[in-house]
N, C-alpha and C positions, 0 to 999 in steps of 0.2 A: 298375271303381272309379277314382275320381278323387281325388287329394289336392292341396290347394292351401294354400300357406302365406301368411298375411297378416302382414306385417311393416312396421315403419317403419324404425327403426335396428336393430331386432332382431326376431326372430320373436315375434309376439303370439299368434296362433291358427293352428291347423291345422284346416281344414274338409275332411272326407272323407266320401264315401258308402261304406257298408258293405252288401254283399249287395243293392244297389240299393234297399233299402227303408227305410234310415234314415241319418240324418246324425250324424256324430260331430264335435264341436267340442272340440279340445284346447287348453288354455291353456298356452303354452310359457314366456312371459316377459313382463314389462312389464304395462301397463295398457291396456285397450281394451274395447270393447263390441260384442256381437253381439246383434242384434234377431231375434226369432222370433215366429211366430204363437202367440198364447196357446193353451194347451192341447195343444201338440205335444211338450213335453218329456216323455220317458218314463223318464229316470233320469239320475243324475249321481254322480260320485265326486270327493271333494276339497271345497275351500271355494268354494262358488258362491253368488252372491246374485242372485235373480231379482226383478225389479221390474216391476209393471204400468206401461205407458207410456200416459199419459192424453192427451197432446197430440200425440204423434208423436215421431219420433226426434230432432228438433231442438228439442224443447220447452224444454230448459234453456239453449240458446244464444240462441234468438229466440222467446220465448213468444208474442208477438203474431202473428208469421208462422206459428208452429206451430198456434195456435188457428184461424187463417184456413184453413190447410191441412186441419185436422181437419174443419171445417165443409164445405169443398169435397168432401172424400172421402166424408163422410156423405151429402151431397146427390147425389153421382154414383153411389153404391152401391159405391165402391171402398175403403170403410173396412175396414181390417184391424186387429183387436184385437192389439196387440203387447205383448211383454214384453222386457225387456232382461236380458242376462246379463253380470255382472261376476264374475270369479273369479281366484283365485291361480294362480300357475304350478304346473303338474302336475295341475290339475283337468281333468275332461272331463265333457261332458254329451251326451246322446243325444236325437234328435228324430225323430218319425215321424208320419204322418197317414193313417189309414184304409187302410193297406197299399198306398199309392201309391208309385211310384218316385221317388227323389230324385236330382236332377242338380245338381252344383255348377258354376257358371259363373264364371270369372275375367274381370273387366272391366278394361280399361286406362283411364287418365285420359281423361275426356270420352265414353267409350262409354256407350251407353244400352241398357237392356233393358226392353221393355214386356211385362207379364204381368198376367193377371187376378189380383186380390187373393186369390181362393180357391186359386190355384195357387202362391202365394209362401210358402215355408217359413221362410227366414231370410236375413239379409244383414248384412254388417259395417258398422261405423259410418262408414266412408269411402264410403258410398253416400248420395246425396240421394234421398229418397223422396217421391213426389208422384203426382198423377193427371193425365191428359191426355185430351183429346177425340180419338177415333180417326176421327171425321168420315166415318162410313159413311153411304151414301145411304138405306139401309133399316134400320129399327130391328131389331136382332138380339136374340136372347134374352139376350145378354151385355150389351147396352146400348151407349151411345155413348162410354163412358169406359173407360180402362184404367189400371192402375198403371204408373208409370215409375220406374226406378232409374237414376241417373246416377253414374258413378264419379268421385269427387273425387281419387283417387290411382291409381297403377298397381297397387295391391294390393287393390282392391275385389272381394268375392266375394258371389255370390247363390246360394242354394239354392232350386230350384223343384221343384214336384210335378207328375208326369205320370201318366196312366193308361197304363202300359207305357213302353217306351223312347221318348225324345223324338226328334223329327225336327228336325234343326238345318240351317237354310238360311243362306246368305251374304246379307249385306245389300247393297243394298236389295232387299226383297221385299215382296209383298203377300199377306196371308192372310185367309181367311174368318174373321170374329170368332167364328162358332159352331163 
């Protein structure tokens, strides 16, 4: 089990895996947003507001850029239907997807994580979300594009889904996209 605290001047959220099969997001204090794959929330306690995200995570800050990003993600097959979570301190919500294992990864400012959109469960609002060409020479079943999350602060967290325990390699490394 991994527990990660997301904070700015105070602790906002705690992201933790429980029994490897689900993610618990606890709101401790302050205001922030966690984005998750639509349809993965399995329960919550406290005052939580879930909102469907139409243009992407940065739609309210830069609508034109978010609309362009949404079009690119749809064309590349890396579109992930998202919902946002805003809640009061003391609230918690639970997320899971098809009995797959959940792993929480903490990113430092500037670090990037590339993951297929179907393997992305949730991420904090201090991650920039987009898609990128993986430039493989042969068309794979996964395609030429992948989702990329870039940490905008030292407290960014991403929850990914795996079939079994994940294999974690140091960067730089190359992987078969299939």
